[in-house]
N, C-alpha and C positions, 0 to 999 in steps of 0.2 A: 090623178088616179091611174093606176095601171090596168091595162086590159086583162092582164093575167088573173086578176081577181074574178073575172067572169069565165075563166077556162079558155083553152085553146080554140082557135078558129080552124076548121078543117078545110083543106083544099086537096083536090085530087092531083097526084103526081103528074107533072107535065103542064099543069095549069099555072096561072099567075095569081098573085095577091096584089090587089090594087089598094093603095093607101091614099087617104085624103086627110090632111091635117090642117088645123087652124091653131095658131099660137096665141097664148094669152099672157099678159104681164102679171105681176104679183097682185094686182088689184082685180084681176079677172077681165080686163079690157082686151079686146083684140089688138094684137100688135103684128107688124109684118117685118120679120128679120130679112136681111138681104138674101138669105138662102136657107135651105134646110136639107138634111140628109136622113136616111134611115139605114141602119146596118142590120143585116140578117145573118145570124150565126147558126150553122147547121153542120151535120155530117154529110159529106158528099158521096157520090156513087163509088168512090175508091176507098170509102171508110176512113177518110181524113177530115179533120175539122176545116171548115171553110167559112169565111165571112165575106159577104158581098155588101158593097156600099151602093145605095140607090140615091141618086141626086133627085131632089124634088123640084118640080116646076111650079112657079107661082102663077095663080090665076085669081086676081083680086086678092082677097084675104086668105084664100085657100092654097095649099101646097099639095101637089099630087105626084105620085110615083108608082112604079110597078116592079115587082120582084117575080122572076120566073123560077119555078121549082124544078126545072129540067135537070139541074145538076145535083139535086138533093136526093138523099136516101129517104125511104119511108121512115117517118119519125117526127120529132119535134124540132122546130126552128124558133129561135128567140129573135125578136126585133126590138130595136131601140131607135127612138126619134130624137134628133138633135137639131137645134137652131144654130145659125151662124154666130149667135151672140154668146154661146157658152159651150162648155165641154162636158157637161152633165146631161144625161138623157132626160128629156122632159116627159117622155111617155115610153112605156115598154109593153111588150105583149108576146104571145106565143102563137105560132102556127103549127098545126099538126098536118103533116103531109101524109096522105093516105093513098092506097092503091085504088084502082077502079072498083074493087069489091068492097071498099069502105074499111079496110083493115089498116 
């Protein structure tokens, strides 16, 4: 399921988005790939498209990582979660970067 179905998650410009992921196999059982990454695509402060890749750190069956919004413009950023076992995103979502006034 995509997080985008629930709408974007707001973060204030300059803050970070923390990700925690757990990978499941096709039967719904927890599986631990050798690594995972998240890509975050957004418009940067120079009004150019930018994609950052966040390497995830494994802790037990969970993978964690942090993306900083300091390079992003106010607006939407899309993220995609990948495991080392495939090239197709296993989860996607949207972050809304807002200014301190909530706009």
